[in-house]
C-alpha positions in Angstrom: 0.0 -33.9 -77.3 0.6 -30.3 -78.5 -2.4 -29.2 -76.4 -0.9 -30.6 -73.2 2.4 -28.9 -73.9 0.5 -25.6 -74.5 -1.5 -26.1 -71.3 1.6 -26.8 -69.3 3.2 -23.6 -70.7 0.2 -21.5 -69.8 0.1 -23.1 -66.4 3.8 -22.2 -65.8 3.4 -18.6 -67.2 0.4 -18.0 -65.0 2.1 -19.4 -62.0 5.1 -17.1 -62.6 2.9 -14.1 -63.0 1.1 -14.7 -59.7 4.2 -15.8 -57.8 6.5 -13.0 -59.2 4.6 -10.1 -60.7 1.7 -9.4 -58.3 3.8 -9.4 -55.2 3.0 -6.9 -52.4 3.6 -6.7 -48.7 0.0 -7.4 -47.8 -0.1 -10.6 -49.7 3.4 -11.5 -48.5 2.1 -11.3 -44.9 -1.5 -12.6 -45.2 -1.2 -15.4 -47.8 1.4 -17.6 -46.0 -0.9 -17.6 -42.9 -3.8 -19.0 -44.9 -2.0 -22.4 -44.9 -3.0 -22.9 -41.2 -5.9 -20.4 -41.2 -7.8 -22.4 -43.8 -8.1 -25.3 -41.4 -8.8 -23.1 -38.4 -11.5 -21.1 -40.2 -13.5 -24.2 -41.5 -13.1 -26.0 -38.1 -14.4 -22.9 -36.2 -17.3 -22.4 -38.7 -18.3 -26.1 -38.4 -18.2 -25.7 -34.6 -20.2 -22.5 -34.8 -23.0 -24.3 -36.8 -22.9 -27.2 -34.3 -23.3 -25.0 -31.3 -26.0 -22.9 -33.0 -28.0 -26.2 -33.3 -27.4 -26.4 -37.0 -26.1 -29.9 -36.5 -27.1 -31.3 -39.9 -25.0 -28.6 -41.6 -22.1 -29.1 -39.2 -22.2 -32.9 -39.8 -22.4 -32.5 -43.6 -19.5 -30.1 -43.6 -17.4 -32.4 -41.4 -18.4 -35.4 -43.6 -17.6 -33.5 -46.8 -14.2 -32.4 -45.6 -13.4 -35.9 -44.5 -14.5 -37.3 -47.8 -12.3 -34.7 -49.5 -9.2 -35.8 -47.6 -9.9 -39.5 -48.4 -10.4 -38.7 -52.1 -7.5 -36.2 -52.5 -4.5 -38.2 -51.4 -5.0 -41.1 -53.8 -5.4 -38.5 -56.6 -2.1 -36.9 -55.6 -0.5 -40.3 -56.0 -2.2 -41.0 -59.3 -1.2 -37.7 -60.9 2.2 -37.6 -59.2 2.8 -33.9 -59.9 5.7 -32.3 -58.2 5.4 -28.9 -56.7 6.4 -25.7 -58.6 9.3 -25.0 -56.3 10.7 -28.4 -57.3 10.4 -27.5 -61.0 11.0 -23.8 -61.3 14.2 -22.5 -59.6 13.1 -18.9 -59.4 9.9 -19.8 -57.4 9.3 -17.5 -54.4 8.5 -20.0 -51.7 6.9 -18.2 -48.8 6.0 -21.2 -46.7 7.9 -24.3 -45.7 8.0 -26.9 -48.4 5.1 -29.3 -48.5 5.7 -33.1 -48.0 3.1 -34.3 -50.5 2.4 -34.0 -54.2 0.8 -31.0 -55.9 -2.3 -32.0 -57.8 -5.0 -31.3 -56.7 -4.7 -28.6 -54.1 -6.1 -30.0 -50.8 -6.6 -26.5 -49.2 -8.6 -25.3 -52.2 -10.6 -28.5 -52.3 -11.4 -28.4 -48.6 -12.5 -24.8 -48.9 -14.8 -25.3 -51.9 -16.3 -28.5 -50.3 -17.2 -26.6 -47.1 -18.3 -23.5 -49.0 -20.5 -25.5 -51.3 -22.2 -27.3 -48.4 -22.5 -24.3 -46.1 -23.9 -22.0 -48.9 -26.7 -24.4 -49.6 -28.0 -24.1 -46.0 -26.9 -20.5 -45.4 -27.0 -18.8 -48.8 -26.5 -15.4 -47.1 -23.0 -16.5 -46.3 -22.3 -17.9 -49.8 -20.5 -15.0 -51.4 -18.2 -14.5 -48.4 -17.4 -18.2 -48.2 -16.7 -18.4 -51.9 -14.5 -15.3 -51.7 -12.6 -16.8 -48.8 -12.1 -20.0 -50.9 -10.9 -18.0 -53.9 -8.3 -16.2 -51.7 -7.2 -19.6 -50.4 -6.8 -20.8 -54.0 -4.9 -17.7 -55.0 -2.7 -17.9 -51.9 -1.6 -21.4 -52.7 -0.2 -20.2 -56.1 1.2 -17.0 -54.6 3.2 -18.7 -51.9 4.8 -21.0 -54.5 3.3 -24.4 -53.5 0.8 -25.0 -56.4 0.3 -24.4 -60.1 -2.9 -22.8 -61.2 -4.2 -26.1 -62.6 -3.7 -27.6 -59.1 -6.0 -25.1 -57.6 -8.5 -25.2 -60.5 -8.6 -29.0 -60.0 -9.0 -28.6 -56.3 -11.8 -26.1 -56.8 -13.7 -28.3 -59.3 -13.3 -31.5 -57.2 -14.3 -29.6 -54.1 -17.5 -28.3 -55.7 -18.3 -31.7 -57.1 -17.8 -33.5 -53.8 -19.9 -30.8 -52.0 -22.7 -31.2 -54.6 -22.5 -35.0 -54.3 -22.8 -34.8 -50.5 -25.8 -32.5 -50.8 -27.4 -34.7 -53.4 -26.8 -37.8 -51.2 -28.2 -36.0 -48.2 -31.5 -35.3 -50.1 -31.7 -38.8 -51.7 -30.8 -41.0 -48.7 -31.6 -38.5 -45.9 -28.3 -38.7 -44.1 -28.2 -36.9 -40.9 -32.0 -36.6 -40.7 -33.8 -37.1 -37.5 -36.1 -40.1 -37.5 -39.8 -39.4 -37.0 -41.2 -41.2 -33.9 
């Protein structure tokens, strides 16, 4: 039990450091916009692949993101973790309050699912997609809506779901054209 108390303490201290001590006008402007931009970016990238005739990739990304949503919300209910701004009075909340629970971070999970899948098919994009995903994760802490463990959980779950989707695709050949 002492380890859990220690982990929660480190989580809170790291949250306060990111939310209070690395503040700057650029992050104050850009990071709140990532709440919506995350969805827009991944939707546009999925559409881009679709219209470039990389339909298997687009379908796998859409399927992965949908699977992530289906998987995330039950986890939020199971873990029942309140948001930082509900626990820490001094939280700098830079976006409107969220209506759901905190763990895991859905934005982070979505980004890492999509980045994992897209990077497998387009490795030349991998470092950029992962960098974007890391900025999404950091932004969720910075704007005051997630603890670091929420985004770490979202990242790990997102990578895992992405890898499972890729493995399933190779094993059961989902979204493969049938030979005639």
